N, C-alpha and C positions, 0 to 999 in steps of 0.2 A: 222946402228942404227935402233931400233925398234920404230915404232910410238907409242905414249903413249896410244892410244885407242885400240891397239891390245892386246890380251891375249897371253903373251909370252909362256904359257904352251902349246899352240897349235903348236909350232914350233917343227918339228921332230928332227932336229939336235942339239937341246939344251935341256939338262936335267935341268929344272928349277922348279922342284916340290917345291912348297912353302907351308908354313904352316902359321898359324896365331899365333902370340905371343901377349899376353896381359899382361899389367903391370898396377896395380892400384896405384894411388897416391891420396893424399888429397891436394887440393890447395884452399886456402881461404874458408875452411870448406865445400868444394864441392868434391864429388867423381869424379875422372877423370880416365878413362881407356885409356891408351896409347896403340894403336893397331899398329902392325907391320906385314906386309905380305899381304895375300889376304883374302877377305871375299867372299867365294864361297860355292858351294854345299858341298865341303869336309870339310869346317871349320866352318860352321854356328852353328853346334851343340856345338862346343867348346865355341863359343861366348855366346850362350844362357845359357849353363851350368855355365860359368864364371859369367855372370850377375846374375843368380839365386843364386849363392853362396854369393853374396854381401849382401843379405838380406836387401834390401833397405827399409827404413821406408816409410810409406804412405805419399804421397806428395813430396817425394824426386825426384830431377832431377838427371840425369846422363849425364855426358859429355864424349863423345868419341873423343879423339884426333886422327884424321885420317891422320896425317902427314906421318906416316909410312905405310899407306895402299896403295899398288900399284895397286890393282884391286878389283872390286866388281862386281859380276855377279847378275843375277836376283834372285837367292836364297839368296844372301847376302842382296840385297835391301829388299827382303821379310822379312828376319829376323829382319832387322832394323825397318821396318814398324810394325812388330809384337811387338817388344820391345817398340816402341813409343806408340802403342795402350795400352799396359799393363800399362805403366807408366802414361799415361793420365787418365786411369780409376781410378788410385789412387791419382790423383791430381798433378802428376809430369810431366816431359817431358824428352825426349831424345834430347840432343844438340850435333850437329856435329861441330867440330872445325878443322881448317887447312886441309880441303879436297883438294886433288890435283886437278888440272884443269880437268883431264879426268873424275874423279869421279864426280866432280861438274857438268860437262857437261852432263854426263849420268843422273844425278838427274834432271837436267833442261829439257832434251829431253823427259824424261818419266813423267815429271810434278810432280815428287816426292819432289822437293825442297820446295814446300809449306807445306809439312808435318813436316819438320825439321827446327828448328831454326839453322842457320849456321853462323859461325863467322870465321874470318881469323886467330884469335889467342885466346888463353885462356884469355888474358888480356881484350879482348873486351866483354866477356860473362858477362852480368849484374848479 
């Protein structure tokens, strides 16, 4: 069994090349992106392009459901910070929901958790 904090793509004997799949839904009049896979240097451009394609209105917030995200590297966290900054400039915010324990721990250890409102479920988001 692989420890959750390890990046499985670094293992030589396993071919686990992952991608990032994104699916937009509207829940309670809020835009939610359900993310599946990894957010890393190879997938951040896809995330940024996807968010740009949403054409969010000024003051809009965006929720990313992270339940399906298995790994986030420094490039991934950087892109999330960049999205947060852009949304805050227009009066909105980026909200992270259902982060796995290892992702939440990485946010805590890097002190990035203060930048993102985080909730355990979509129902908890005000």
